C-alpha positions, 0 to 999 in steps of 0.5 A, a space after each residue: 289911783 285918783 278918780 276924776 270926778 268933774 274937775 276934782 281928782 279924788 285919790 281913794 287910796 289916800 288915807 285922807 280921802 279913803 275914810 269918811 267921817 260924818 257926825 250927827 246929833 242924837 235923836 233922843 232914841 230909846 235907852 235901855 238902862 238895864 241892857 245898857 243899849 241905846 237906839 241911835 242914828 249914825 249917818 245921813 245923806 247930809 253933805 259934808 265939806 271936804 278937800 281932794 288931794 290937790 286942795 279943791 273943795 267938794 261936798 261929800 254925800 254918803 249915798 244911802 241907796 247903795 251901802 255895803 253894811 258887811 262890816 256893821 254887823 253885830 260886834 262892830 265897834 262903838 268908839 269915842 272920837 274915832 279913837 280905836 283905843 277908846 272903845 265904848 261898846 259894840 253894835 247890836 244891830 245896824 241898818 239903812 232905814 227907809 228915811 235914808 239914815 243909818 240906824 243902830 242899837 249899840 250896847 255900852 261896855 261896863 268899863 269905867 270910861 264907857 260907863 261915864 259916857 253912857 251916863 252922859 248919854 242918859 243925861 242928854 249931855 252927849 248927843 252926837 254921833 259920827 260914822 267911820 266909813 271906807 270909801 276905797 271901793 265907793 263909786 263917786 258920782 257928780 251930783 251938781 253944785 252947792 254954794 258953787 262947790 261940786 257935790 260928789 255922791 259916794 255909792 257903795 261906801 262901807 261903814 265900819 264904826 260908830 263914834 260918839 263925839 262932842 263936835 259933829 259935822 252933820 247935825 241931822 242924826 244922833 241919839 
């Protein structure tokens, strides 16, 4: 069932609109080589340009004042490029910090593929993250315009995975 937000019709049951993927640049976080853990940020309130089910553009903002973190507990997946077949590790801890960024400590697997990506992180070559989130139960709220395009703020969204990616949509957070 589409949700009308201003002139937009956002169908949160449509897979294209239901999942939010926001990418971020790593802030050089703490890397523990022995434990294979990395501190990183995975989300912010930086607007990302999207289209509704009719092709109308809007800016999507993941509101960090109301986030359902139930799926980001210990063990949530860390993936490569949002691909569930390319598993890199698991979330150790995750929270929404006072600076309105999603922050986590993630642990890398010892698989060959994950070890390769962990080495790229250690060397500063791989610096970007993205978050996969479910907007199905989110509350879309009109929040003005940016560059003449409506801004829609989503409250009560639910992050469910952290991804490493070479091409970020949001360059404000990462490792």
